[in-house]
mmCIF file of the N, C-alpha and C atoms, coordinates in Angstrom:
data_MODEL
# 
_entry.id   MODEL 
# 
loop_
_atom_site.group_PDB 
_atom_site.id 
_atom_site.type_symbol 
_atom_site.label_atom_id 
_atom_site.label_alt_id 
_atom_site.label_comp_id 
_atom_site.label_asym_id 
_atom_site.label_entity_id 
_atom_site.label_seq_id 
_atom_site.pdbx_PDB_ins_code 
_atom_site.Cartn_x 
_atom_site.Cartn_y 
_atom_site.Cartn_z 
_atom_site.occupancy 
_atom_site.B_iso_or_equiv 
_atom_site.pdbx_formal_charge 
_atom_site.auth_seq_id 
_atom_site.auth_comp_id 
_atom_site.auth_asym_id 
_atom_site.auth_atom_id 
_atom_site.pdbx_PDB_model_num 
ATOM 1   N N  . MET A 1 1  ? -6.691  -13.377 -0.817  1.00 0.00 ? 1  MET A N  1 
ATOM 2   C CA . MET A 1 1  ? -5.631  -12.457 -0.512  1.00 0.00 ? 1  MET A CA 1 
ATOM 3   C C  . MET A 1 1  ? -6.017  -11.076 -1.042  1.00 0.00 ? 1  MET A C  1 
ATOM 4   N N  . GLY A 1 2  ? -5.732  -10.037 -0.291  1.00 0.00 ? 2  GLY A N  1 
ATOM 5   C CA . GLY A 1 2  ? -6.018  -8.676  -0.728  1.00 0.00 ? 2  GLY A CA 1 
ATOM 6   C C  . GLY A 1 2  ? -5.008  -8.176  -1.743  1.00 0.00 ? 2  GLY A C  1 
ATOM 7   N N  . ASP A 1 3  ? -5.322  -7.054  -2.334  1.00 0.00 ? 3  ASP A N  1 
ATOM 8   C CA . ASP A 1 3  ? -4.403  -6.428  -3.280  1.00 0.00 ? 3  ASP A CA 1 
ATOM 9   C C  . ASP A 1 3  ? -3.312  -5.708  -2.509  1.00 0.00 ? 3  ASP A C  1 
ATOM 10  N N  . GLU A 1 4  ? -2.100  -5.788  -3.002  1.00 0.00 ? 4  GLU A N  1 
ATOM 11  C CA . GLU A 1 4  ? -0.992  -5.057  -2.415  1.00 0.00 ? 4  GLU A CA 1 
ATOM 12  C C  . GLU A 1 4  ? -0.351  -4.219  -3.493  1.00 0.00 ? 4  GLU A C  1 
ATOM 13  N N  . TRP A 1 5  ? 0.246   -3.087  -3.113  1.00 0.00 ? 5  TRP A N  1 
ATOM 14  C CA . TRP A 1 5  ? 0.837   -2.204  -4.103  1.00 0.00 ? 5  TRP A CA 1 
ATOM 15  C C  . TRP A 1 5  ? 2.275   -1.914  -3.765  1.00 0.00 ? 5  TRP A C  1 
ATOM 16  N N  . ASP A 1 6  ? 3.041   -1.648  -4.772  1.00 0.00 ? 6  ASP A N  1 
ATOM 17  C CA . ASP A 1 6  ? 4.428   -1.235  -4.637  1.00 0.00 ? 6  ASP A CA 1 
ATOM 18  C C  . ASP A 1 6  ? 4.590   0.010   -5.481  1.00 0.00 ? 6  ASP A C  1 
ATOM 19  N N  . GLN A 1 7  ? 4.593   1.175   -4.839  1.00 0.00 ? 7  GLN A N  1 
ATOM 20  C CA . GLN A 1 7  ? 4.624   2.438   -5.566  1.00 0.00 ? 7  GLN A CA 1 
ATOM 21  C C  . GLN A 1 7  ? 5.911   2.601   -6.356  1.00 0.00 ? 7  GLN A C  1 
ATOM 22  N N  . ARG A 1 8  ? 7.024   2.127   -5.830  1.00 0.00 ? 8  ARG A N  1 
ATOM 23  C CA . ARG A 1 8  ? 8.299   2.271   -6.536  1.00 0.00 ? 8  ARG A CA 1 
ATOM 24  C C  . ARG A 1 8  ? 8.277   1.543   -7.870  1.00 0.00 ? 8  ARG A C  1 
ATOM 25  N N  . ASP A 1 9  ? 7.654   0.376   -7.913  1.00 0.00 ? 9  ASP A N  1 
ATOM 26  C CA . ASP A 1 9  ? 7.584   -0.403  -9.148  1.00 0.00 ? 9  ASP A CA 1 
ATOM 27  C C  . ASP A 1 9  ? 6.303   -0.143  -9.919  1.00 0.00 ? 9  ASP A C  1 
ATOM 28  N N  . ARG A 1 10 ? 5.442   0.743   -9.409  1.00 0.00 ? 10 ARG A N  1 
ATOM 29  C CA . ARG A 1 10 ? 4.163   1.066   -10.048 1.00 0.00 ? 10 ARG A CA 1 
ATOM 30  C C  . ARG A 1 10 ? 3.384   -0.213  -10.365 1.00 0.00 ? 10 ARG A C  1 
ATOM 31  N N  . ARG A 1 11 ? 3.276   -1.054  -9.338  1.00 0.00 ? 11 ARG A N  1 
ATOM 32  C CA . ARG A 1 11 ? 2.716   -2.392  -9.521  1.00 0.00 ? 11 ARG A CA 1 
ATOM 33  C C  . ARG A 1 11 ? 1.579   -2.609  -8.537  1.00 0.00 ? 11 ARG A C  1 
ATOM 34  N N  . ARG A 1 12 ? 0.518   -3.217  -9.012  1.00 0.00 ? 12 ARG A N  1 
ATOM 35  C CA . ARG A 1 12 ? -0.586  -3.644  -8.151  1.00 0.00 ? 12 ARG A CA 1 
ATOM 36  C C  . ARG A 1 12 ? -0.706  -5.142  -8.302  1.00 0.00 ? 12 ARG A C  1 
ATOM 37  N N  . GLU A 1 13 ? -0.675  -5.836  -7.187  1.00 0.00 ? 13 GLU A N  1 
ATOM 38  C CA . GLU A 1 13 ? -0.748  -7.282  -7.239  1.00 0.00 ? 13 GLU A CA 1 
ATOM 39  C C  . GLU A 1 13 ? -2.019  -7.769  -6.570  1.00 0.00 ? 13 GLU A C  1 
ATOM 40  N N  . SER A 1 14 ? -2.685  -8.687  -7.214  1.00 0.00 ? 14 SER A N  1 
ATOM 41  C CA . SER A 1 14 ? -3.872  -9.305  -6.661  1.00 0.00 ? 14 SER A CA 1 
ATOM 42  C C  . SER A 1 14 ? -3.688  -10.809 -6.740  1.00 0.00 ? 14 SER A C  1 
ATOM 43  N N  . GLY A 1 15 ? -3.463  -11.431 -5.601  1.00 0.00 ? 15 GLY A N  1 
ATOM 44  C CA . GLY A 1 15 ? -3.194  -12.864 -5.605  1.00 0.00 ? 15 GLY A CA 1 
ATOM 45  C C  . GLY A 1 15 ? -1.928  -13.159 -6.386  1.00 0.00 ? 15 GLY A C  1 
ATOM 46  N N  . GLN A 1 16 ? -2.022  -13.979 -7.408  1.00 0.00 ? 16 GLN A N  1 
ATOM 47  C CA . GLN A 1 16 ? -0.875  -14.356 -8.207  1.00 0.00 ? 16 GLN A CA 1 
ATOM 48  C C  . GLN A 1 16 ? -0.623  -13.418 -9.383  1.00 0.00 ? 16 GLN A C  1 
ATOM 49  N N  . SER A 1 17 ? -1.625  -12.635 -9.800  1.00 0.00 ? 17 SER A N  1 
ATOM 50  C CA . SER A 1 17 ? -1.454  -11.813 -10.993 1.00 0.00 ? 17 SER A CA 1 
ATOM 51  C C  . SER A 1 17 ? -1.181  -10.364 -10.603 1.00 0.00 ? 17 SER A C  1 
ATOM 52  N N  . GLY A 1 18 ? -0.332  -9.695  -11.372 1.00 0.00 ? 18 GLY A N  1 
ATOM 53  C CA . GLY A 1 18 ? 0.002   -8.308  -11.103 1.00 0.00 ? 18 GLY A CA 1 
ATOM 54  C C  . GLY A 1 18 ? -0.406  -7.418  -12.269 1.00 0.00 ? 18 GLY A C  1 
ATOM 55  N N  . VAL A 1 19 ? -0.701  -6.171  -11.972 1.00 0.00 ? 19 VAL A N  1 
ATOM 56  C CA . VAL A 1 19 ? -1.022  -5.187  -12.993 1.00 0.00 ? 19 VAL A CA 1 
ATOM 57  C C  . VAL A 1 19 ? 0.056   -4.127  -12.946 1.00 0.00 ? 19 VAL A C  1 
ATOM 58  N N  . GLU A 1 20 ? 0.793   -3.976  -14.027 1.00 0.00 ? 20 GLU A N  1 
ATOM 59  C CA . GLU A 1 20 ? 1.870   -3.003  -14.096 1.00 0.00 ? 20 GLU A CA 1 
ATOM 60  C C  . GLU A 1 20 ? 1.346   -1.690  -14.653 1.00 0.00 ? 20 GLU A C  1 
ATOM 61  N N  . LEU A 1 21 ? 1.635   -0.597  -13.967 1.00 0.00 ? 21 LEU A N  1 
ATOM 62  C CA . LEU A 1 21 ? 1.290   0.708   -14.504 1.00 0.00 ? 21 LEU A CA 1 
ATOM 63  C C  . LEU A 1 21 ? 2.326   1.168   -15.514 1.00 0.00 ? 21 LEU A C  1 
ATOM 64  N N  . GLY A 1 22 ? 3.553   0.766   -15.366 1.00 0.00 ? 22 GLY A N  1 
ATOM 65  C CA . GLY A 1 22 ? 4.593   1.140   -16.306 1.00 0.00 ? 22 GLY A CA 1 
ATOM 66  C C  . GLY A 1 22 ? 5.241   2.465   -15.953 1.00 0.00 ? 22 GLY A C  1 
ATOM 67  N N  . SER A 1 23 ? 6.324   2.756   -16.624 1.00 0.00 ? 23 SER A N  1 
ATOM 68  C CA . SER A 1 23 ? 7.125   3.936   -16.298 1.00 0.00 ? 23 SER A CA 1 
ATOM 69  C C  . SER A 1 23 ? 6.483   5.240   -16.737 1.00 0.00 ? 23 SER A C  1 
ATOM 70  N N  . SER A 1 24 ? 5.413   5.198   -17.540 1.00 0.00 ? 24 SER A N  1 
ATOM 71  C CA . SER A 1 24 ? 4.749   6.435   -17.949 1.00 0.00 ? 24 SER A CA 1 
ATOM 72  C C  . SER A 1 24 ? 3.804   6.963   -16.873 1.00 0.00 ? 24 SER A C  1 
ATOM 73  N N  . TRP A 1 25 ? 3.589   6.207   -15.793 1.00 0.00 ? 25 TRP A N  1 
ATOM 74  C CA . TRP A 1 25 ? 2.699   6.598   -14.698 1.00 0.00 ? 25 TRP A CA 1 
ATOM 75  C C  . TRP A 1 25 ? 3.481   7.206   -13.556 1.00 0.00 ? 25 TRP A C  1 
ATOM 76  N N  . HIS A 1 26 ? 2.901   8.263   -12.960 1.00 0.00 ? 26 HIS A N  1 
ATOM 77  C CA . HIS A 1 26 ? 3.548   8.948   -11.843 1.00 0.00 ? 26 HIS A CA 1 
ATOM 78  C C  . HIS A 1 26 ? 2.498   9.294   -10.793 1.00 0.00 ? 26 HIS A C  1 
ATOM 79  N N  . PRO A 1 27 ? 2.819   9.089   -9.502  1.00 0.00 ? 27 PRO A N  1 
ATOM 80  C CA . PRO A 1 27 ? 1.881   9.518   -8.475  1.00 0.00 ? 27 PRO A CA 1 
ATOM 81  C C  . PRO A 1 27 ? 1.829   11.048  -8.461  1.00 0.00 ? 27 PRO A C  1 
ATOM 82  N N  . ILE A 1 28 ? 0.626   11.612  -8.519  1.00 0.00 ? 28 ILE A N  1 
ATOM 83  C CA . ILE A 1 28 ? 0.511   13.073  -8.560  1.00 0.00 ? 28 ILE A CA 1 
ATOM 84  C C  . ILE A 1 28 ? -0.141  13.636  -7.309  1.00 0.00 ? 28 ILE A C  1 
ATOM 85  N N  . ALA A 1 29 ? -0.794  12.804  -6.517  1.00 0.00 ? 29 ALA A N  1 
ATOM 86  C CA . ALA A 1 29 ? -1.414  13.288  -5.290  1.00 0.00 ? 29 ALA A CA 1 
ATOM 87  C C  . ALA A 1 29 ? -1.766  12.109  -4.398  1.00 0.00 ? 29 ALA A C  1 
ATOM 88  N N  . THR A 1 30 ? -1.797  12.370  -3.126  1.00 0.00 ? 30 THR A N  1 
ATOM 89  C CA . THR A 1 30 ? -2.329  11.428  -2.153  1.00 0.00 ? 30 THR A CA 1 
ATOM 90  C C  . THR A 1 30 ? -3.303  12.188  -1.269  1.00 0.00 ? 30 THR A C  1 
ATOM 91  N N  . GLY A 1 31 ? -4.234  11.482  -0.747  1.00 0.00 ? 31 GLY A N  1 
ATOM 92  C CA . GLY A 1 31 ? -5.220  12.071  0.154   1.00 0.00 ? 31 GLY A CA 1 
ATOM 93  C C  . GLY A 1 31 ? -6.321  11.072  0.408   1.00 0.00 ? 31 GLY A C  1 
ATOM 94  N N  . ASP A 1 32 ? -7.151  11.356  1.359   1.00 0.00 ? 32 ASP A N  1 
ATOM 95  C CA . ASP A 1 32 ? -8.269  10.469  1.681   1.00 0.00 ? 32 ASP A CA 1 
ATOM 96  C C  . ASP A 1 32 ? -9.439  10.819  0.766   1.00 0.00 ? 32 ASP A C  1 
ATOM 97  N N  . PHE A 1 33 ? -9.390  10.337  -0.469  1.00 0.00 ? 33 PHE A N  1 
ATOM 98  C CA . PHE A 1 33 ? -10.377 10.705  -1.483  1.00 0.00 ? 33 PHE A CA 1 
ATOM 99  C C  . PHE A 1 33 ? -11.759 10.102  -1.234  1.00 0.00 ? 33 PHE A C  1 
ATOM 100 N N  . ASN A 1 34 ? -11.824 8.958   -0.542  1.00 0.00 ? 34 ASN A N  1 
ATOM 101 C CA . ASN A 1 34 ? -13.119 8.312   -0.323  1.00 0.00 ? 34 ASN A CA 1 
ATOM 102 C C  . ASN A 1 34 ? -13.626 8.424   1.114   1.00 0.00 ? 34 ASN A C  1 
ATOM 103 N N  . GLY A 1 35 ? -12.910 9.154   1.961   1.00 0.00 ? 35 GLY A N  1 
ATOM 104 C CA . GLY A 1 35 ? -13.388 9.424   3.310   1.00 0.00 ? 35 GLY A CA 1 
ATOM 105 C C  . GLY A 1 35 ? -13.330 8.276   4.291   1.00 0.00 ? 35 GLY A C  1 
ATOM 106 N N  . ASP A 1 36 ? -12.483 7.260   4.033   1.00 0.00 ? 36 ASP A N  1 
ATOM 107 C CA . ASP A 1 36 ? -12.415 6.113   4.932   1.00 0.00 ? 36 ASP A CA 1 
ATOM 108 C C  . ASP A 1 36 ? -11.300 6.219   5.971   1.00 0.00 ? 36 ASP A C  1 
ATOM 109 N N  . GLY A 1 37 ? -10.584 7.343   5.985   1.00 0.00 ? 37 GLY A N  1 
ATOM 110 C CA . GLY A 1 37 ? -9.514  7.526   6.959   1.00 0.00 ? 37 GLY A CA 1 
ATOM 111 C C  . GLY A 1 37 ? -8.148  7.057   6.497   1.00 0.00 ? 37 GLY A C  1 
ATOM 112 N N  . TYR A 1 38 ? -8.039  6.522   5.289   1.00 0.00 ? 38 TYR A N  1 
ATOM 113 C CA . TYR A 1 38 ? -6.764  6.053   4.749   1.00 0.00 ? 38 TYR A CA 1 
ATOM 114 C C  . TYR A 1 38 ? -6.376  6.890   3.526   1.00 0.00 ? 38 TYR A C  1 
ATOM 115 N N  . SER A 1 39 ? -5.071  7.107   3.360   1.00 0.00 ? 39 SER A N  1 
ATOM 116 C CA . SER A 1 39 ? -4.590  7.840   2.190   1.00 0.00 ? 39 SER A CA 1 
ATOM 117 C C  . SER A 1 39 ? -4.747  6.999   0.935   1.00 0.00 ? 39 SER A C  1 
ATOM 118 N N  . ASP A 1 40 ? -5.216  7.626   -0.128  1.00 0.00 ? 40 ASP A N  1 
ATOM 119 C CA . ASP A 1 40 ? -5.367  7.001   -1.435  1.00 0.00 ? 40 ASP A CA 1 
ATOM 120 C C  . ASP A 1 40 ? -4.334  7.618   -2.380  1.00 0.00 ? 40 ASP A C  1 
ATOM 121 N N  . ILE A 1 41 ? -4.134  7.008   -3.548  1.00 0.00 ? 41 ILE A N  1 
ATOM 122 C CA . ILE A 1 41 ? -3.109  7.473   -4.481  1.00 0.00 ? 41 ILE A CA 1 
ATOM 123 C C  . ILE A 1 41 ? -3.754  7.828   -5.813  1.00 0.00 ? 41 ILE A C  1 
ATOM 124 N N  . LEU A 1 42 ? -3.415  8.988   -6.326  1.00 0.00 ? 42 LEU A N  1 
ATOM 125 C CA . LEU A 1 42 ? -3.863  9.451   -7.629  1.00 0.00 ? 42 LEU A CA 1 
ATOM 126 C C  . LEU A 1 42 ? -2.659  9.398   -8.565  1.00 0.00 ? 42 LEU A C  1 
ATOM 127 N N  . TRP A 1 43 ? -2.793  8.666   -9.663  1.00 0.00 ? 43 TRP A N  1 
ATOM 128 C CA . TRP A 1 43 ? -1.723  8.495   -10.645 1.00 0.00 ? 43 TRP A CA 1 
ATOM 129 C C  . TRP A 1 43 ? -2.110  9.199   -11.935 1.00 0.00 ? 43 TRP A C  1 
ATOM 130 N N  . GLN A 1 44 ? -1.117  9.639   -12.710 1.00 0.00 ? 44 GLN A N  1 
ATOM 131 C CA . GLN A 1 44 ? -1.375  10.177  -14.048 1.00 0.00 ? 44 GLN A CA 1 
ATOM 132 C C  . GLN A 1 44 ? -0.246  9.730   -14.964 1.00 0.00 ? 44 GLN A C  1 
ATOM 133 N N  . ASN A 1 45 ? -0.615  9.381   -16.207 1.00 0.00 ? 45 ASN A N  1 
ATOM 134 C CA . ASN A 1 45 ? 0.418   8.964   -17.154 1.00 0.00 ? 45 ASN A CA 1 
ATOM 135 C C  . ASN A 1 45 ? 0.734   10.094  -18.130 1.00 0.00 ? 45 ASN A C  1 
ATOM 136 N N  . THR A 1 46 ? 1.680   9.837   -19.003 1.00 0.00 ? 46 THR A N  1 
ATOM 137 C CA . THR A 1 46 ? 2.137   10.878  -19.930 1.00 0.00 ? 46 THR A CA 1 
ATOM 138 C C  . THR A 1 46 ? 1.081   11.254  -20.960 1.00 0.00 ? 46 THR A C  1 
ATOM 139 N N  . SER A 1 47 ? 0.054   10.416  -21.162 1.00 0.00 ? 47 SER A N  1 
ATOM 140 C CA . SER A 1 47 ? -1.044  10.782  -22.058 1.00 0.00 ? 47 SER A CA 1 
ATOM 141 C C  . SER A 1 47 ? -2.166  11.490  -21.291 1.00 0.00 ? 47 SER A C  1 
ATOM 142 N N  . ARG A 1 48 ? -1.927  11.793  -20.000 1.00 0.00 ? 48 ARG A N  1 
ATOM 143 C CA . ARG A 1 48 ? -2.807  12.568  -19.123 1.00 0.00 ? 48 ARG A CA 1 
ATOM 144 C C  . ARG A 1 48 ? -3.973  11.774  -18.533 1.00 0.00 ? 48 ARG A C  1 
ATOM 145 N N  . GLU A 1 49 ? -4.045  10.450  -18.783 1.00 0.00 ? 49 GLU A N  1 
ATOM 146 C CA . GLU A 1 49 ? -5.078  9.647   -18.129 1.00 0.00 ? 49 GLU A CA 1 
ATOM 147 C C  . GLU A 1 49 ? -4.814  9.619   -16.632 1.00 0.00 ? 49 GLU A C  1 
ATOM 148 N N  . VAL A 1 50 ? -5.877  9.671   -15.835 1.00 0.00 ? 50 VAL A N  1 
ATOM 149 C CA . VAL A 1 50 ? -5.767  9.677   -14.383 1.00 0.00 ? 50 VAL A CA 1 
ATOM 150 C C  . VAL A 1 50 ? -6.398  8.404   -13.826 1.00 0.00 ? 50 VAL A C  1 
ATOM 151 N N  . VAL A 1 51 ? -5.704  7.778   -12.873 1.00 0.00 ? 51 VAL A N  1 
ATOM 152 C CA . VAL A 1 51 ? -6.183  6.567   -12.208 1.00 0.00 ? 51 VAL A CA 1 
ATOM 153 C C  . VAL A 1 51 ? -6.109  6.804   -10.708 1.00 0.00 ? 51 VAL A C  1 
ATOM 154 N N  . ILE A 1 52 ? -7.114  6.340   -9.994  1.00 0.00 ? 52 ILE A N  1 
ATOM 155 C CA . ILE A 1 52 ? -7.103  6.425   -8.541  1.00 0.00 ? 52 ILE A CA 1 
ATOM 156 C C  . ILE A 1 52 ? -7.029  5.029   -7.950  1.00 0.00 ? 52 ILE A C  1 
ATOM 157 N N  . TRP A 1 53 ? -6.194  4.897   -6.934  1.00 0.00 ? 53 TRP A N  1 
ATOM 158 C CA . TRP A 1 53 ? -6.162  3.679   -6.133  1.00 0.00 ? 53 TRP A CA 1 
ATOM 159 C C  . TRP A 1 53 ? -6.696  4.040   -4.765  1.00 0.00 ? 53 TRP A C  1 
ATOM 160 N N  . GLU A 1 54 ? -7.824  3.466   -4.368  1.00 0.00 ? 54 GLU A N  1 
ATOM 161 C CA . GLU A 1 54 ? -8.360  3.638   -3.030  1.00 0.00 ? 54 GLU A CA 1 
ATOM 162 C C  . GLU A 1 54 ? -7.698  2.599   -2.138  1.00 0.00 ? 54 GLU A C  1 
ATOM 163 N N  . MET A 1 55 ? -7.073  3.080   -1.062  1.00 0.00 ? 55 MET A N  1 
ATOM 164 C CA . MET A 1 55 ? -6.236  2.228   -0.237  1.00 0.00 ? 55 MET A CA 1 
ATOM 165 C C  . MET A 1 55 ? -6.850  1.999   1.142   1.00 0.00 ? 55 MET A C  1 
ATOM 166 N N  . ASN A 1 56 ? -6.473  0.884   1.742   1.00 0.00 ? 56 ASN A N  1 
ATOM 167 C CA . ASN A 1 56 ? -6.709  0.596   3.155   1.00 0.00 ? 56 ASN A CA 1 
ATOM 168 C C  . ASN A 1 56 ? -5.356  0.173   3.694   1.00 0.00 ? 56 ASN A C  1 
ATOM 169 N N  . GLY A 1 57 ? -4.575  1.128   4.147   1.00 0.00 ? 57 GLY A N  1 
ATOM 170 C CA . GLY A 1 57 ? -3.181  0.851   4.503   1.00 0.00 ? 57 GLY A CA 1 
ATOM 171 C C  . GLY A 1 57 ? -2.397  0.596   3.230   1.00 0.00 ? 57 GLY A C  1 
ATOM 172 N N  . THR A 1 58 ? -1.840  -0.612  3.100   1.00 0.00 ? 58 THR A N  1 
ATOM 173 C CA . THR A 1 58 ? -1.100  -0.980  1.888   1.00 0.00 ? 58 THR A CA 1 
ATOM 174 C C  . THR A 1 58 ? -1.930  -1.838  0.940   1.00 0.00 ? 58 THR A C  1 
ATOM 175 N N  . THR A 1 59 ? -3.222  -1.975  1.219   1.00 0.00 ? 59 THR A N  1 
ATOM 176 C CA . THR A 1 59 ? -4.100  -2.797  0.391   1.00 0.00 ? 59 THR A CA 1 
ATOM 177 C C  . THR A 1 59 ? -4.973  -1.912  -0.495  1.00 0.00 ? 59 THR A C  1 
ATOM 178 N N  . VAL A 1 60 ? -4.962  -2.195  -1.799  1.00 0.00 ? 60 VAL A N  1 
ATOM 179 C CA . VAL A 1 60 ? -5.850  -1.499  -2.726  1.00 0.00 ? 60 VAL A CA 1 
ATOM 180 C C  . VAL A 1 60 ? -7.240  -2.107  -2.583  1.00 0.00 ? 60 VAL A C  1 
ATOM 181 N N  . ILE A 1 61 ? -8.229  -1.260  -2.253  1.00 0.00 ? 61 ILE A N  1 
ATOM 182 C CA . ILE A 1 61 ? -9.595  -1.767  -2.057  1.00 0.00 ? 61 ILE A CA 1 
ATOM 183 C C  . ILE A 1 61 ? -10.539 -1.332  -3.165  1.00 0.00 ? 61 ILE A C  1 
ATOM 184 N N  . GLY A 1 62 ? -10.071 -0.494  -4.074  1.00 0.00 ? 62 GLY A N  1 
ATOM 185 C CA . GLY A 1 62 ? -10.917 -0.046  -5.171  1.00 0.00 ? 62 GLY A CA 1 
ATOM 186 C C  . GLY A 1 62 ? -10.192 0.981   -6.006  1.00 0.00 ? 62 GLY A C  1 
ATOM 187 N N  . GLY A 1 63 ? -10.911 1.523   -6.955  1.00 0.00 ? 63 GLY A N  1 
ATOM 188 C CA . GLY A 1 63 ? -10.330 2.550   -7.813  1.00 0.00 ? 63 GLY A CA 1 
ATOM 189 C C  . GLY A 1 63 ? -10.678 2.311   -9.255  1.00 0.00 ? 63 GLY A C  1 
ATOM 190 N N  . GLY A 1 64 ? -10.051 3.078   -10.108 1.00 0.00 ? 64 GLY A N  1 
ATOM 191 C CA . GLY A 1 64 ? -10.286 2.937   -11.527 1.00 0.00 ? 64 GLY A CA 1 
ATOM 192 C C  . GLY A 1 64 ? -9.810  4.156   -12.282 1.00 0.00 ? 64 GLY A C  1 
ATOM 193 N N  . SER A 1 65 ? -10.020 4.122   -13.576 1.00 0.00 ? 65 SER A N  1 
ATOM 194 C CA . SER A 1 65 ? -9.601  5.222   -14.433 1.00 0.00 ? 65 SER A CA 1 
ATOM 195 C C  . SER A 1 65 ? -10.618 6.358   -14.384 1.00 0.00 ? 65 SER A C  1 
ATOM 196 N N  . LEU A 1 66 ? -10.107 7.552   -14.304 1.00 0.00 ? 66 LEU A N  1 
ATOM 197 C CA . LEU A 1 66 ? -10.945 8.744   -14.373 1.00 0.00 ? 66 LEU A CA 1 
ATOM 198 C C  . LEU A 1 66 ? -10.901 9.348   -15.766 1.00 0.00 ? 66 LEU A C  1 
ATOM 199 N N  . GLY A 1 67 ? -10.215 8.670   -16.688 1.00 0.00 ? 67 GLY A N  1 
ATOM 200 C CA . GLY A 1 67 ? -10.093 9.162   -18.060 1.00 0.00 ? 67 GLY A CA 1 
ATOM 201 C C  . GLY A 1 67 ? -9.065  10.277  -18.175 1.00 0.00 ? 67 GLY A C  1 
ATOM 202 N N  . ASN A 1 68 ? -9.139  10.995  -19.269 1.00 0.00 ? 68 ASN A N  1 
ATOM 203 C CA . ASN A 1 68 ? -8.242  12.126  -19.510 1.00 0.00 ? 68 ASN A CA 1 
ATOM 204 C C  . ASN A 1 68 ? -9.030  13.405  -19.252 1.00 0.00 ? 68 ASN A C  1 
ATOM 205 N N  . PRO A 1 69 ? -8.737  14.107  -18.161 1.00 0.00 ? 69 PRO A N  1 
ATOM 206 C CA . PRO A 1 69 ? -9.517  15.290  -17.829 1.00 0.00 ? 69 PRO A CA 1 
ATOM 207 C C  . PRO A 1 69 ? -9.147  16.541  -18.627 1.00 0.00 ? 69 PRO A C  1 
ATOM 208 N N  . GLY A 1 70 ? -8.144  16.443  -19.491 1.00 0.00 ? 70 GLY A N  1 
ATOM 209 C CA . GLY A 1 70 ? -7.756  17.580  -20.317 1.00 0.00 ? 70 GLY A CA 1 
ATOM 210 C C  . GLY A 1 70 ? -6.539  18.313  -19.784 1.00 0.00 ? 70 GLY A C  1 
ATOM 211 N N  . PRO A 1 71 ? -5.932  19.131  -20.629 1.00 0.00 ? 71 PRO A N  1 
ATOM 212 C CA . PRO A 1 71 ? -4.654  19.763  -20.274 1.00 0.00 ? 71 PRO A CA 1 
ATOM 213 C C  . PRO A 1 71 ? -4.757  20.837  -19.193 1.00 0.00 ? 71 PRO A C  1 
ATOM 214 N N  . SER A 1 72 ? -5.924  21.402  -18.968 1.00 0.00 ? 72 SER A N  1 
ATOM 215 C CA . SER A 1 72 ? -6.031  22.465  -17.964 1.00 0.00 ? 72 SER A CA 1 
ATOM 216 C C  . SER A 1 72 ? -6.337  21.934  -16.563 1.00 0.00 ? 72 SER A C  1 
ATOM 217 N N  . TRP A 1 73 ? -6.570  20.616  -16.432 1.00 0.00 ? 73 TRP A N  1 
ATOM 218 C CA . TRP A 1 73 ? -6.914  20.023  -15.146 1.00 0.00 ? 73 TRP A CA 1 
ATOM 219 C C  . TRP A 1 73 ? -5.677  19.805  -14.294 1.00 0.00 ? 73 TRP A C  1 
ATOM 220 N N  . HIS A 1 74 ? -5.789  20.119  -13.018 1.00 0.00 ? 74 HIS A N  1 
ATOM 221 C CA . HIS A 1 74 ? -4.737  19.830  -12.035 1.00 0.00 ? 74 HIS A CA 1 
ATOM 222 C C  . HIS A 1 74 ? -5.422  19.360  -10.759 1.00 0.00 ? 74 HIS A C  1 
ATOM 223 N N  . PRO A 1 75 ? -4.834  18.376  -10.083 1.00 0.00 ? 75 PRO A N  1 
ATOM 224 C CA . PRO A 1 75 ? -5.483  17.871  -8.865  1.00 0.00 ? 75 PRO A CA 1 
ATOM 225 C C  . PRO A 1 75 ? -5.473  18.913  -7.760  1.00 0.00 ? 75 PRO A C  1 
ATOM 226 N N  . SER A 1 76 ? -6.532  18.937  -7.001  1.00 0.00 ? 76 SER A N  1 
ATOM 227 C CA . SER A 1 76 ? -6.613  19.775  -5.811  1.00 0.00 ? 76 SER A CA 1 
ATOM 228 C C  . SER A 1 76 ? -6.838  18.839  -4.641  1.00 0.00 ? 76 SER A C  1 
ATOM 229 N N  . VAL A 1 77 ? -5.896  18.763  -3.750  1.00 0.00 ? 77 VAL A N  1 
ATOM 230 C CA . VAL A 1 77 ? -5.981  17.826  -2.649  1.00 0.00 ? 77 VAL A CA 1 
ATOM 231 C C  . VAL A 1 77 ? -6.148  18.574  -1.327  1.00 0.00 ? 77 VAL A C  1 
ATOM 232 N N  . ASN A 1 78 ? -7.006  19.536  -1.338  1.00 0.00 ? 78 ASN A N  1 
ATOM 233 C CA . ASN A 1 78 ? -7.298  20.252  -0.108  1.00 0.00 ? 78 ASN A CA 1 
ATOM 234 C C  . ASN A 1 78 ? -8.056  19.343  0.840   1.00 0.00 ? 78 ASN A C  1 
ATOM 235 N N  . ARG A 1 79 ? -9.251  19.670  1.174   1.00 0.00 ? 79 ARG A N  1 
ATOM 236 C CA . ARG A 1 79 ? -10.024 18.871  2.117   1.00 0.00 ? 79 ARG A CA 1 
ATOM 237 C C  . ARG A 1 79 ? -11.247 18.316  1.410   1.00 0.00 ? 79 ARG A C  1 
ATOM 238 N N  . PHE A 1 80 ? -11.307 16.984  1.279   1.00 0.00 ? 80 PHE A N  1 
ATOM 239 C CA . PHE A 1 80 ? -12.403 16.351  0.567   1.00 0.00 ? 80 PHE A CA 1 
ATOM 240 C C  . PHE A 1 80 ? -13.574 16.027  1.479   1.00 0.00 ? 80 PHE A C  1 
ATOM 241 N N  . PHE A 1 81 ? -13.292 15.650  2.722   1.00 0.00 ? 81 PHE A N  1 
ATOM 242 C CA . PHE A 1 81 ? -14.344 15.225  3.631   1.00 0.00 ? 81 PHE A CA 1 
ATOM 243 C C  . PHE A 1 81 ? -14.164 15.915  4.972   1.00 0.00 ? 81 PHE A C  1 
ATOM 244 N N  . PRO A 1 82 ? -15.250 16.179  5.672   1.00 0.00 ? 82 PRO A N  1 
ATOM 245 C CA . PRO A 1 82 ? -15.149 16.824  7.004   1.00 0.00 ? 82 PRO A CA 1 
ATOM 246 C C  . PRO A 1 82 ? -14.469 15.920  8.014   1.00 0.00 ? 82 PRO A C  1 
# 
């Protein structure tokens, strides 16, 4: 079974087990970050850590933590791929 996400509950489910992002996480940007034609989700928590979910429709196909980029960093979701 593929991964499914529920943005309202900040939850990623894979098979029977789920990964909760918790209430400190907020979606800060969406865009096609990996160039596959599907919108992906960029999350950030109150400690400034950034996580990306690479999506295929409603299925999470990859992603991970980008760490804490620092207080002066802000996402730019202009055009990533031609």
